[in-house]
All heavy atoms as an XYZ file, in Angstrom:
985
protein
N      28.162     35.058     39.876
C      29.135     34.039     39.542
C      30.296     34.110     40.540
O      30.788     35.174     40.862
C      29.642     34.260     38.117
C      30.560     33.177     37.658
S      30.765     33.238     35.882
C      32.495     33.532     35.796
N      30.743     32.992     41.008
C      31.835     32.906     41.966
C      33.146     32.657     41.228
O      33.232     31.769     40.386
C      31.586     31.756     42.962
O      30.365     31.991     43.634
C      32.701     31.663     43.969
N      34.166     33.444     41.563
C      35.504     33.260     41.004
C      36.486     33.057     42.147
O      36.349     33.653     43.212
C      35.920     34.489     40.205
S      34.915     34.799     38.753
N      37.472     32.256     41.906
C      38.539     32.036     42.868
C      39.642     33.054     42.591
O      40.037     33.262     41.446
C      39.107     30.598     42.740
C      37.998     29.554     42.920
C      40.259     30.375     43.711
C      37.229     29.657     44.203
N      40.137     33.678     43.636
C      41.246     34.625     43.520
C      42.501     33.932     44.021
O      42.498     33.342     45.104
C      40.981     35.907     44.347
C      42.159     36.862     44.241
C      39.684     36.571     43.909
N      43.555     34.037     43.224
C      44.813     33.408     43.596
C      45.969     34.266     43.107
O      45.899     34.837     42.016
C      44.897     32.012     42.964
O      46.094     31.374     43.328
N      47.002     34.370     43.910
C      48.190     35.116     43.530
C      49.429     34.469     44.135
O      49.372     33.922     45.240
C      48.108     36.600     43.977
O      49.324     37.261     43.594
C      47.901     36.734     45.472
N      50.526     34.560     43.409
C      51.812     34.086     43.928
C      52.428     35.100     44.889
O      53.450     34.819     45.506
C      52.768     33.798     42.776
C      52.333     32.623     41.924
C      53.285     32.344     40.766
O      54.306     33.067     40.621
O      53.005     31.408     40.008
N      51.814     36.279     45.019
C      52.333     37.330     45.891
C      51.865     37.187     47.334
O      52.119     38.064     48.163
C      51.957     38.705     45.342
C      52.611     38.965     44.009
O      53.747     38.563     43.777
N      51.903     39.621     43.119
N      51.168     36.111     47.615
C      50.749     35.761     48.974
C      50.965     34.254     49.128
O      51.004     33.526     48.128
C      49.287     36.125     49.201
N      51.116     33.787     50.361
C      51.343     32.351     50.551
C      50.190     31.514     49.984
O      49.027     31.902     50.065
C      51.405     32.200     52.073
C      51.738     33.551     52.585
C      51.117     34.521     51.628
N      50.539     30.387     49.409
C      49.526     29.466     48.894
C      48.724     28.889     50.059
O      49.223     28.793     51.190
C      50.197     28.342     48.117
N      47.502     28.535     49.792
C      46.672     27.888     50.807
C      47.351     26.588     51.251
O      47.897     25.853     50.432
C      45.295     27.596     50.235
N      47.322     26.313     52.551
C      47.978     25.108     53.072
C      46.952     24.066     53.506
O      47.235     23.206     54.318
C      48.939     25.449     54.232
C      48.219     26.212     55.343
C      50.135     26.227     53.735
C      49.057     26.444     56.589
N      45.770     24.164     52.964
C      44.701     23.229     53.288
C      43.637     23.281     52.203
O      43.845     23.878     51.151
N      42.494     22.677     52.466
C      41.423     22.632     51.470
C      40.598     23.930     51.453
O      39.428     23.956     51.821
C      40.580     21.428     51.916
C      40.783     21.380     53.394
C      42.182     21.861     53.638
N      41.245     25.017     51.050
C      40.581     26.318     50.921
C      41.331     27.123     49.873
O      42.369     26.689     49.365
C      40.533     27.055     52.264
C      41.887     27.390     52.849
C      42.489     28.607     52.590
C      42.570     26.479     53.652
C      43.745     28.920     53.111
C      43.814     26.783     54.176
C      44.394     28.010     53.906
O      45.632     28.303     54.418
N      40.830     28.290     49.532
C      41.451     29.153     48.540
C      41.866     30.467     49.207
O      41.408     30.786     50.300
C      40.508     29.424     47.358
C      40.205     28.124     46.610
C      39.214     30.082     47.825
N      42.713     31.233     48.533
C      43.139     32.516     49.081
C      41.954     33.474     49.224
O      41.864     34.206     50.200
C      44.217     33.155     48.208
C      45.549     32.435     48.289
C      46.560     33.023     47.327
O      46.222     33.477     46.235
N      47.822     32.988     47.722
N      41.067     33.465     48.230
C      39.894     34.338     48.298
C      38.836     33.878     47.314
O      39.134     33.185     46.337
C      40.274     35.779     48.005
N      37.616     34.316     47.588
C      36.488     34.062     46.700
C      35.910     35.417     46.315
O      35.637     36.256     47.176
C      35.407     33.197     47.398
C      34.189     33.036     46.516
C      35.984     31.845     47.780
N      35.726     35.614     45.009
C      35.188     36.858     44.467
C      33.752     36.593     44.020
O      33.508     35.787     43.132
C      36.049     37.308     43.286
C      35.653     38.651     42.719
O      34.505     39.100     42.946
O      36.488     39.256     42.024
N      32.813     37.276     44.669
C      31.398     37.103     44.334
C      30.887     38.208     43.401
O      29.688     38.347     43.202
C      30.545     37.088     45.605
C      30.846     35.964     46.592
C      29.957     36.079     47.822
C      30.676     34.606     45.937
N      31.794     38.993     42.871
C      31.406     40.088     41.982
C      31.504     41.417     42.690
O      32.287     42.277     42.320
N      30.713     41.594     43.726
C      30.797     42.844     44.476
C      31.491     42.672     45.827
O      31.863     43.661     46.454
C      29.410     43.464     44.670
C      28.500     42.596     45.523
O      28.628     41.380     45.536
N      27.586     43.225     46.231
N      31.674     41.448     46.266
C      32.348     41.197     47.546
C      33.440     40.152     47.365
O      33.236     39.152     46.676
C      31.355     40.708     48.600
C      30.314     41.731     48.976
S      29.188     41.104     50.236
C      30.228     41.270     51.672
N      34.572     40.418     48.003
C      35.685     39.480     47.983
C      35.961     39.055     49.421
O      36.158     39.900     50.298
C      36.959     40.095     47.350
C      36.747     40.367     45.851
C      38.147     39.155     47.486
C      36.008     41.584     45.534
N      35.946     37.761     49.661
C      36.200     37.194     50.983
C      37.609     36.614     50.977
O      37.881     35.649     50.255
C      35.175     36.105     51.310
C      33.783     36.645     51.487
C      32.955     36.834     50.389
C      33.311     36.981     52.747
C      31.677     37.353     50.547
C      32.042     37.501     52.913
C      31.213     37.692     51.810
N      38.503     37.231     51.768
C      39.899     36.817     51.805
C      40.111     35.898     53.001
O      39.818     36.260     54.141
C      40.840     38.047     51.891
C      40.692     38.917     50.633
C      42.292     37.623     52.039
C      39.859     40.121     50.840
N      40.632     34.712     52.742
C      40.923     33.758     53.808
C      41.959     34.334     54.759
O      42.769     35.183     54.380
C      41.460     32.452     53.227
O      40.471     31.800     52.472
N      41.964     33.845     55.992
C      42.919     34.296     56.989
C      44.348     34.138     56.505
O      44.723     33.072     56.016
N      45.120     35.201     56.644
C      46.507     35.212     56.177
C      47.456     35.222     57.359
O      47.424     36.119     58.195
C      46.758     36.439     55.301
C      45.956     36.425     54.022
C      46.280     35.209     53.175
O      47.430     34.984     52.787
N      45.269     34.400     52.900
N      48.293     34.194     57.398
C      49.339     34.161     58.417
C      50.518     34.988     57.903
O      50.592     35.301     56.715
C      49.758     32.715     58.773
C      50.384     32.008     57.574
C      48.580     31.943     59.347
C      51.016     30.670     57.921
N      51.457     35.338     58.766
C      52.567     36.206     58.368
C      53.722     35.468     57.701
O      54.896     35.653     58.047
C      52.994     36.832     59.689
C      52.669     35.796     60.702
C      51.407     35.150     60.217
N      53.409     34.640     56.739
C      54.447     33.918     56.000
C      54.804     34.707     54.746
O      53.937     35.307     54.111
C      53.957     32.528     55.626
N      56.081     34.711     54.411
C      56.522     35.361     53.188
C      56.148     34.455     52.013
O      56.377     33.242     52.066
C      58.032     35.610     53.223
C      58.441     36.558     54.317
C      59.035     36.066     55.476
C      58.222     37.919     54.206
C      59.419     36.929     56.497
C      58.596     38.785     55.218
C      59.195     38.293     56.367
N      55.599     35.017     50.945
C      55.113     34.182     49.843
C      56.187     33.353     49.156
O      55.920     32.237     48.725
C      54.489     35.181     48.870
C      54.784     36.532     49.375
C      55.330     36.421     50.751
N      57.401     33.856     49.066
C      58.450     33.141     48.335
C      59.021     31.968     49.113
O      59.394     30.955     48.544
C      59.601     34.091     47.983
C      59.125     35.247     47.127
O      57.932     35.446     46.936
N      60.048     36.014     46.615
N      59.110     32.115     50.433
C      59.801     31.102     51.225
C      58.908     30.365     52.210
O      59.289     29.345     52.753
C      60.931     31.758     52.023
O      60.388     32.654     52.984
N      57.737     30.917     52.473
C      56.821     30.398     53.493
C      57.403     30.502     54.901
O      56.875     29.927     55.839
C      56.381     28.973     53.188
C      54.894     28.902     52.916
O      54.184     29.903     52.924
N      54.417     27.704     52.674
N      58.530     31.227     55.030
C      59.098     31.491     56.350
C      58.227     32.531     57.050
O      57.600     33.371     56.409
C      60.530     32.018     56.229
C      61.496     31.013     55.645
C      61.632     29.777     56.523
O      61.795     29.868     57.732
N      61.568     28.609     55.909
N      58.204     32.490     58.372
C      57.354     33.375     59.155
C      58.175     34.540     59.702
O      59.307     34.346     60.161
C      56.693     32.591     60.311
C      55.928     33.511     61.235
C      55.783     31.507     59.755
N      57.577     35.727     59.638
C      58.206     36.924     60.199
C      58.382     36.736     61.710
O      57.730     35.887     62.317
C      57.346     38.146     59.892
N      59.229     37.560     62.348
C      59.575     37.374     63.751
C      58.645     38.007     64.763
O      57.758     37.358     65.306
N      58.822     39.281     65.048
C      58.083     39.961     66.114
C      56.606     40.129     65.758
O      56.213     39.976     64.598
C      58.696     41.341     66.361
O      58.459     42.179     65.230
N      55.796     40.470     66.743
C      54.371     40.711     66.481
C      54.206     41.873     65.503
O      53.311     41.854     64.659
C      53.567     40.937     67.791
C      52.057     40.977     67.498
C      54.017     42.197     68.495
C      51.459     39.707     66.959
N      55.085     42.868     65.560
C      55.027     43.981     64.607
C      55.261     43.486     63.187
O      54.494     43.795     62.276
C      56.078     45.064     64.978
O      55.773     45.554     66.288
C      56.088     46.201     63.988
N      56.311     42.694     62.997
C      56.622     42.164     61.665
C      55.552     41.179     61.200
O      55.209     41.141     60.016
C      57.998     41.506     61.663
C      59.128     42.512     61.796
C      60.476     41.827     61.832
C      61.584     42.868     61.978
N      62.907     42.253     62.067
N      55.025     40.386     62.117
C      53.985     39.432     61.748
C      52.700     40.148     61.331
O      52.047     39.749     60.369
C      53.719     38.453     62.887
C      54.833     37.439     63.062
C      54.429     36.240     63.882
O      53.255     35.973     64.122
N      55.422     35.477     64.317
N      52.354     41.203     62.051
C      51.161     41.970     61.691
C      51.327     42.561     60.299
O      50.434     42.444     59.444
C      50.900     43.088     62.725
O      50.752     42.502     64.016
C      49.664     43.900     62.375
N      52.461     43.186     60.068
C      52.710     43.819     58.764
C      52.667     42.797     57.637
O      52.058     43.039     56.586
C      54.069     44.540     58.794
C      54.390     45.285     57.516
C      53.406     46.413     57.320
N      53.531     47.014     56.017
C      53.332     48.289     55.787
N      53.015     49.108     56.765
N      53.442     48.761     54.576
N      53.291     41.632     57.825
C      53.319     40.633     56.758
C      51.931     40.059     56.500
O      51.557     39.829     55.350
C      54.324     39.517     57.058
C      54.530     38.574     55.890
C      55.019     39.288     54.638
O      55.953     40.094     54.697
N      54.391     39.003     53.499
N      51.157     39.833     57.541
C      49.784     39.354     57.342
C      48.989     40.359     56.520
O      48.254     39.991     55.602
C      49.097     39.102     58.684
O      49.660     37.987     59.325
N      49.146     41.647     56.847
C      48.443     42.692     56.094
C      48.953     42.790     54.655
O      48.159     42.996     53.727
C      48.582     44.037     56.811
C      47.785     44.157     58.108
C      48.243     45.369     58.917
C      46.290     44.225     57.822
N      50.249     42.620     54.455
C      50.795     42.629     53.089
C      50.230     41.466     52.275
O      49.955     41.608     51.083
C      52.326     42.577     53.115
C      52.984     43.849     53.611
C      52.793     45.052     52.691
O      52.531     44.878     51.483
O      52.921     46.188     53.184
N      50.044     40.316     52.915
C      49.460     39.168     52.221
C      48.001     39.441     51.852
O      47.564     39.120     50.740
C      49.588     37.911     53.081
C      51.035     37.468     53.244
O      51.920     37.848     52.479
N      51.291     36.682     54.269
N      47.257     40.043     52.762
C      45.866     40.430     52.457
C      45.865     41.401     51.284
O      45.081     41.254     50.333
C      45.181     41.052     53.697
C      43.873     41.731     53.311
C      44.946     39.993     54.770
N      46.731     42.389     51.332
C      46.824     43.397     50.259
C      47.094     42.734     48.911
O      46.476     43.082     47.896
C      47.920     44.402     50.588
C      48.180     45.413     49.492
C      49.352     46.334     49.878
C      49.727     47.221     48.727
N      51.053     46.958     48.217
N      48.024     41.799     48.863
C      48.361     41.131     47.607
C      47.140     40.419     47.016
O      46.913     40.454     45.802
C      49.502     40.134     47.828
N      46.344     39.809     47.861
C      45.157     39.095     47.388
C      44.086     40.084     46.936
O      43.442     39.897     45.894
C      44.639     38.136     48.475
C      45.687     37.056     48.750
C      43.309     37.516     48.065
C      45.452     36.247     50.004
N      43.903     41.146     47.697
C      42.935     42.188     47.311
C      43.319     42.755     45.944
O      42.460     42.936     45.071
C      42.876     43.296     48.393
C      42.162     44.526     47.893
C      42.205     42.764     49.655
N      44.595     43.028     45.762
C      45.049     43.567     44.482
C      44.903     42.558     43.350
O      44.603     42.926     42.216
C      46.485     44.065     44.594
C      46.584     45.329     45.429
C      48.000     45.841     45.622
O      48.971     45.090     45.338
O      48.132     46.999     46.068
N      45.083     41.271     43.643
C      44.886     40.240     42.623
C      43.430     40.199     42.161
O      43.139     39.800     41.033
C      45.313     38.871     43.158
N      42.518     40.641     43.024
C      41.098     40.714     42.666
C      40.771     42.024     41.950
O      39.618     42.274     41.596
C      40.236     40.582     43.922
N      41.791     42.871     41.762
C      41.583     44.136     41.069
C      41.117     45.268     41.968
O      40.633     46.285     41.479
N      41.280     45.096     43.264
C      40.844     46.107     44.217
C      42.056     46.710     44.937
O      43.195     46.390     44.620
C      39.870     45.494     45.220
C      38.582     44.922     44.615
C      37.722     44.295     45.690
C      37.800     45.986     43.880
N      41.765     47.573     45.914
C      42.806     48.257     46.667
C      42.548     48.099     48.162
O      41.436     47.746     48.576
C      42.831     49.743     46.308
C      42.983     49.982     44.848
N      44.192     49.886     44.201
C      42.074     50.288     43.894
C      44.026     50.123     42.925
N      42.746     50.375     42.706
N      43.539     48.430     48.958
C      43.395     48.387     50.418
C      42.184     49.206     50.854
O      41.451     48.815     51.762
C      44.688     48.872     51.107
C      44.481     49.076     52.600
C      45.825     47.880     50.861
N      41.935     50.321     50.196
C      40.799     51.185     50.545
C      39.449     50.495     50.350
O      38.432     50.960     50.880
C      40.847     52.472     49.730
N      39.431     49.389     49.627
C      38.180     48.648     49.399
C      37.898     47.622     50.489
O      36.856     46.966     50.476
C      38.223     47.955     48.029
C      38.319     48.959     46.896
O      37.546     49.936     46.901
O      39.170     48.768     46.001
N      38.823     47.457     51.435
C      38.603     46.536     52.550
C      37.618     47.185     53.522
O      37.827     48.296     53.981
C      39.925     46.197     53.266
C      40.880     45.474     52.307
C      39.665     45.347     54.519
C      42.284     45.284     52.850
N      36.529     46.473     53.812
C      35.498     47.023     54.693
C      35.424     46.319     56.045
O      34.809     46.822     56.979
C      34.104     47.008     54.017
C      34.095     47.914     52.784
C      33.676     45.590     53.664
N      36.047     45.141     56.153
C      35.976     44.375     57.408
C      37.200     43.490     57.522
O      37.637     42.884     56.545
C      34.714     43.505     57.416
C      34.614     42.462     58.527
C      34.288     43.088     59.869
C      33.886     42.092     60.928
N      34.966     41.423     61.596
N      37.784     43.454     58.714
C      38.850     42.497     58.995
C      38.510     41.750     60.278
O      37.789     42.263     61.137
C      40.231     43.171     59.168
O      40.182     44.062     60.274
C      40.669     43.903     57.909
N      39.033     40.564     60.363
C      38.991     39.806     61.608
C      40.434     39.445     61.929
O      41.139     38.891     61.085
C      38.133     38.539     61.493
O      36.825     38.910     61.054
C      38.025     37.823     62.831
N      40.861     39.814     63.128
C      42.232     39.598     63.558
C      42.224     38.532     64.654
O      41.568     38.697     65.680
C      42.851     40.912     64.098
C      44.276     40.674     64.580
C      42.801     42.006     63.036
N      42.925     37.454     64.400
C      43.064     36.368     65.365
C      44.455     36.492     65.975
O      45.448     36.530     65.249
C      42.917     35.008     64.682
C      41.603     34.838     63.981
C      41.460     35.178     62.635
C      40.490     34.355     64.649
C      40.256     35.031     61.978
C      39.269     34.203     64.004
C      39.153     34.546     62.666
N      44.522     36.577     67.300
C      45.802     36.767     67.986
C      45.980     35.732     69.083
O      45.014     35.364     69.745
C      45.853     38.164     68.624
C      45.761     39.306     67.642
S      45.727     40.911     68.478
C      47.291     40.861     69.364
N      47.230     35.313     69.280
C      47.520     34.402     70.382
C      47.522     35.116     71.722
O      47.276     34.500     72.749
C      48.870     33.711     70.158
C      48.778     32.578     69.146
C      50.086     31.885     68.959
C      50.441     31.054     70.171
N      51.636     30.223     69.971
N      47.810     36.426     71.725
C      47.911     37.163     72.980
C      47.376     38.580     72.804
O      48.046     39.435     72.226
C      49.379     37.199     73.433
C      49.569     37.842     74.792
O      48.575     38.305     75.404
O      50.727     37.878     75.251
N      46.176     38.826     73.315
C      45.581     40.162     73.194
C      46.340     41.216     73.994
O      46.108     42.415     73.803
C      44.107     40.137     73.611
C      43.138     39.646     72.537
C      41.713     39.594     73.068
C      43.203     40.501     71.298
N      47.277     40.809     74.845
C      48.124     41.783     75.523
C      49.004     42.539     74.529
O      49.555     43.589     74.852
C      49.000     41.109     76.584
C      48.188     40.635     77.766
O      47.286     41.333     78.230
N      48.481     39.438     78.240
N      49.148     41.993     73.322
C      49.947     42.641     72.279
C      49.103     43.523     71.357
O      49.600     44.025     70.350
C      50.698     41.586     71.467
C      51.715     40.826     72.297
C      52.539     39.857     71.483
O      51.958     38.947     70.871
O      53.776     40.024     71.478
N      47.853     43.743     71.711
C      46.946     44.500     70.849
C      47.424     45.933     70.607
O      47.315     46.436     69.488
C      45.521     44.499     71.410
C      44.466     45.176     70.531
C      44.392     44.535     69.150
C      43.102     45.121     71.215
N      47.960     46.592     71.610
C      48.447     47.963     71.405
C      49.533     48.005     70.334
O      49.550     48.896     69.479
C      48.974     48.560     72.711
C      47.867     48.897     73.702
O      46.689     48.984     73.294
O      48.187     49.070     74.895
N      50.425     47.034     70.359
C      51.490     46.960     69.359
C      50.906     46.668     67.985
O      51.298     47.281     66.985
C      52.512     45.872     69.752
O      53.006     46.160     71.059
C      53.660     45.803     68.773
N      49.971     45.752     67.914
C      49.302     45.431     66.648
C      48.602     46.672     66.109
O      48.671     46.978     64.911
C      48.308     44.259     66.832
C      47.383     44.111     65.628
C      49.061     42.964     67.100
N      47.925     47.403     66.976
C      47.185     48.589     66.540
C      48.083     49.628     65.884
O      47.674     50.286     64.924
C      46.433     49.213     67.709
C      45.133     48.502     68.002
O      44.571     47.814     67.160
N      44.647     48.669     69.229
N      49.304     49.803     66.385
C      50.228     50.774     65.797
C      50.540     50.384     64.349
O      50.471     51.213     63.432
C      51.525     50.886     66.638
C      52.583     51.690     65.912
C      51.211     51.491     68.002
N      50.858     49.127     64.124
C      51.183     48.644     62.782
C      49.957     48.663     61.884
O      50.027     49.066     60.722
C      51.778     47.220     62.864
O      52.914     47.252     63.722
C      52.175     46.700     61.497
N      48.833     48.236     62.415
C      47.568     48.194     61.674
C      47.190     49.604     61.211
O      46.851     49.826     60.044
C      46.506     47.599     62.594
C      45.158     47.313     61.989
C      44.879     46.052     61.473
C      44.152     48.264     61.985
C      43.626     45.764     60.953
C      42.902     47.986     61.462
C      42.642     46.733     60.947
O      41.407     46.455     60.432
N      47.246     50.557     62.126
C      46.904     51.945     61.801
C      47.837     52.486     60.717
O      47.389     53.115     59.745
C      46.990     52.808     63.054
C      46.679     54.261     62.807
C      46.774     55.073     64.086
C      46.470     56.547     63.805
N      46.580     57.372     65.008
N      49.137     52.261     60.874
C      50.114     52.748     59.893
C      49.842     52.151     58.511
O      49.929     52.855     57.497
C      51.531     52.412     60.351
N      49.508     50.864     58.454
C      49.262     50.196     57.177
C      48.112     50.862     56.427
O      48.243     51.215     55.255
C      48.963     48.711     57.414
C      48.636     47.953     56.157
C      49.646     47.469     55.342
C      47.321     47.718     55.784
C      49.353     46.772     54.183
C      47.011     47.029     54.629
C      48.035     46.552     53.824
N      46.979     51.045     57.086
C      45.829     51.632     56.398
C      46.066     53.108     56.086
O      45.656     53.593     55.025
C      44.547     51.407     57.204
C      44.038     50.002     57.062
C      44.347     49.040     58.010
C      43.278     49.627     55.960
C      43.911     47.728     57.867
C      42.841     48.317     55.803
C      43.152     47.371     56.755
N      46.765     53.806     56.951
C      47.078     55.210     56.713
C      47.994     55.357     55.493
O      47.780     56.230     54.650
C      47.726     55.836     57.967
O      46.814     55.706     59.061
C      48.044     57.300     57.755
N      49.006     54.496     55.375
C      49.932     54.521     54.229
C      49.210     54.342     52.901
O      49.673     54.815     51.869
C      50.970     53.403     54.356
C      52.018     53.623     55.399
C      52.829     52.357     55.656
O      52.856     51.449     54.793
O      53.431     52.272     56.741
N      48.097     53.648     52.930
C      47.346     53.361     51.707
C      46.139     54.296     51.544
O      45.248     54.014     50.734
C      46.914     51.891     51.691
C      48.079     50.955     51.603
N      48.776     50.751     50.437
C      48.706     50.219     52.546
C      49.769     49.911     50.656
N      49.742     49.562     51.927
N      46.142     55.398     52.302
C      45.051     56.384     52.236
C      43.683     55.714     52.331
O      42.751     56.067     51.607
C      45.141     57.209     50.948
C      46.401     58.049     50.894
O      46.780     58.609     51.946
O      47.011     58.137     49.811
N      43.589     54.749     53.198
C      42.359     53.979     53.353
C      41.703     54.287     54.692
O      42.387     54.515     55.694
C      42.665     52.484     53.274
N      40.394     54.294     54.691
C      39.654     54.390     55.948
C      39.871     53.093     56.718
O      40.117     52.040     56.116
C      38.163     54.567     55.679
O      37.939     55.751     54.967
N      39.753     53.178     58.015
C      39.856     51.951     58.798
C      38.594     51.123     58.586
O      37.487     51.641     58.663
C      40.036     52.251     60.285
C      41.273     53.048     60.579
C      41.181     54.262     61.229
C      42.515     52.595     60.199
C      42.325     55.006     61.504
C      43.663     53.321     60.463
C      43.561     54.535     61.119
N      38.756     49.833     58.335
C      37.586     48.966     58.183
C      37.004     48.593     59.546
O      37.644     48.776     60.585
C      38.166     47.730     57.484
C      39.617     47.713     57.842
C      40.020     49.140     58.063
N      35.790     48.072     59.523
C      35.247     47.455     60.734
C      36.192     46.309     61.098
O      36.847     45.728     60.225
C      33.838     46.936     60.471
N      36.265     45.982     62.390
C      37.238     44.965     62.791
C      36.775     44.232     64.028
O      36.169     44.802     64.925
C      38.589     45.627     63.080
C      39.674     44.632     63.467
C      40.976     45.314     63.752
N      40.990     45.850     65.114
C      42.042     46.456     65.652
N      43.145     46.642     64.954
N      41.990     46.906     66.882
N      37.092     42.961     64.067
C      36.945     42.144     65.268
C      38.320     41.605     65.611
O      39.094     41.260     64.723
C      36.007     40.957     65.021
O      34.740     41.395     64.627
N      38.639     41.542     66.897
C      39.885     40.926     67.371
C      39.521     39.794     68.317
O      38.728     39.992     69.237
C      40.755     41.934     68.118
S      41.557     43.110     67.064
N      40.102     38.650     68.074
C      39.778     37.462     68.849
C      41.070     36.809     69.316
O      41.979     36.575     68.517
C      38.981     36.463     67.993
C      37.712     37.129     67.431
C      38.646     35.207     68.775
C      37.114     36.419     66.263
N      41.156     36.500     70.613
C      42.306     35.749     71.122
C      42.017     34.266     70.930
O      40.922     33.791     71.254
C      42.546     36.057     72.597
C      43.798     35.378     73.128
C      44.117     35.809     74.546
O      43.520     35.231     75.478
O      44.943     36.716     74.717
N      43.005     33.566     70.405
C      42.866     32.137     70.146
C      44.002     31.380     70.818
O      45.043     31.945     71.133
C      42.848     31.837     68.630
C      41.635     32.466     67.956
C      44.122     32.300     67.957
N      43.795     30.096     71.026
C      44.808     29.280     71.696
C      46.003     28.985     70.792
O      47.143     28.959     71.249
C      44.189     27.962     72.170
N      45.738     28.767     69.506
C      46.822     28.387     68.608
C      46.452     28.739     67.181
O      45.292     28.701     66.798
C      47.085     26.890     68.722
C      48.335     26.447     68.030
C      48.729     25.045     68.439
N      49.957     24.699     67.753
C      50.261     23.483     67.356
N      49.439     22.493     67.617
N      51.380     23.254     66.745
N      47.469     29.059     66.391
C      47.299     29.370     64.976
C      48.258     28.504     64.162
O      49.242     27.983     64.695
C      47.590     30.854     64.724
C      46.560     31.825     65.305
C      47.112     33.238     65.344
C      45.268     31.763     64.512
N      48.004     28.334     62.857
C      48.901     27.535     62.029
C      50.349     28.012     62.138
O      50.615     29.211     62.231
C      48.367     27.746     60.609
C      46.929     28.099     60.807
C      46.878     28.878     62.083
N      51.269     27.074     62.138
C      52.707     27.339     62.243
C      53.064     28.090     63.527
O      54.112     28.715     63.614
C      53.218     28.103     61.022
C      53.123     27.312     59.734
C      53.871     28.010     58.628
C      53.933     27.101     57.415
N      54.961     27.489     56.482
N      52.167     28.050     64.506
C      52.372     28.735     65.785
C      52.665     30.225     65.628
O      53.402     30.811     66.422
C      53.465     28.049     66.610
C      52.994     26.704     67.138
O      51.824     26.617     67.557
O      53.785     25.752     67.112
N      52.065     30.855     64.618
C      52.237     32.300     64.436
C      51.480     33.045     65.533
O      50.648     32.467     66.238
C      51.767     32.760     63.039
C      52.601     32.093     61.958
C      50.282     32.511     62.828
N      51.762     34.324     65.657
C      51.138     35.143     66.691
C      49.856     35.809     66.221
O      49.057     36.267     67.043
C      52.120     36.222     67.149
C      53.378     35.673     67.774
C      54.348     36.781     68.124
C      55.614     36.161     68.705
N      56.493     37.166     69.282
N      49.641     35.868     64.892
C      48.511     36.613     64.341
C      48.098     36.040     62.993
O      48.925     35.480     62.274
C      48.872     38.118     64.217
C      47.641     38.975     63.947
C      49.965     38.335     63.177
C      47.887     40.457     64.162
N      46.829     36.182     62.692
C      46.272     35.783     61.403
C      45.163     36.788     61.103
O      44.375     37.120     61.996
C      45.713     34.362     61.497
C      45.111     33.823     60.221
C      44.657     32.379     60.455
C      44.135     31.752     59.188
N      43.788     30.337     59.416
N      45.094     37.280     59.868
C      44.118     38.305     59.526
C      43.338     37.887     58.290
O      43.925     37.530     57.269
C      44.810     39.664     59.278
C      45.587     40.098     60.524
C      43.778     40.735     58.881
C      46.440     41.347     60.340
N      42.001     37.959     58.397
C      41.137     37.737     57.243
C      40.413     39.040     56.937
O      40.354     39.936     57.782
C      40.142     36.602     57.482
C      39.124     36.877     58.559
C      38.155     35.724     58.793
O      38.524     34.559     58.553
O      37.027     36.000     59.223
N      39.866     39.139     55.721
C      39.261     40.404     55.331
C      38.109     40.194     54.351
O      38.024     39.159     53.692
C      40.314     41.318     54.709
N      37.285     41.222     54.264
C      36.237     41.315     53.262
C      36.438     42.649     52.553
O      36.593     43.686     53.207
C      34.830     41.247     53.881
C      34.634     39.938     54.623
C      33.751     41.438     52.804
C      33.359     39.870     55.472
N      36.454     42.613     51.240
C      36.565     43.829     50.436
C      35.326     43.943     49.543
O      34.696     42.943     49.208
C      37.830     43.792     49.591
N      34.996     45.177     49.195
C      33.808     45.432     48.388
C      34.208     46.149     47.109
O      34.949     47.131     47.126
C      32.776     46.275     49.182
C      31.608     46.681     48.301
C      32.288     45.515     50.383
N      33.691     45.633     46.005
C      33.891     46.264     44.691
C      32.742     47.241     44.497
O      31.583     46.869     44.542
C      33.916     45.218     43.595
C      34.151     45.789     42.202
C      34.308     44.685     41.159
N      35.633     44.061     41.278
C      35.848     42.791     41.637
N      34.833     42.008     41.933
N      37.070     42.305     41.719
N      33.086     48.488     44.287
C      32.067     49.522     44.081
C      31.848     49.692     42.579
O      32.755     50.090     41.864
C      32.511     50.831     44.720
C      32.576     50.734     46.238
C      33.613     51.701     46.791
N      33.687     51.825     48.231
C      34.211     50.956     49.070
N      34.682     49.837     48.613
N      34.260     51.164     50.349
N      30.657     49.387     42.134
C      30.345     49.491     40.687
C      29.891     50.879     40.337
O      29.295     51.588     41.066
C      29.268     48.477     40.293
C      29.743     47.050     40.395
C      29.382     46.243     41.463
C      30.582     46.526     39.429
C      29.818     44.924     41.554
C      31.015     45.219     39.512
C      30.630     44.422     40.575
């Protein structure tokens, strides 16, 4: 059975999609831009944008009843892969803070992202029965 996951602790979808889909054992989290959920304002630096995107993913994962440690795959979309070293520092700290193993990951440079943000992160989490 498919369930829609939604939380006010992450930005609302700005198009014809949902924050996440829960298939029972797998949760597919839509790409999260670094917007603050209350204001939809975007964080500034690539460090702050990375952290906010990850916080938005975390909020959705938690709304599905899971934890950061249940994330098994992320896809990171970036406007400039020259900033990857900076992103990696924040990314590593985030998963380490949550006592989580690093998930599999793909990083892709893109020409443009919604609201002209520098980064967008999507994820897949697994519910262990």
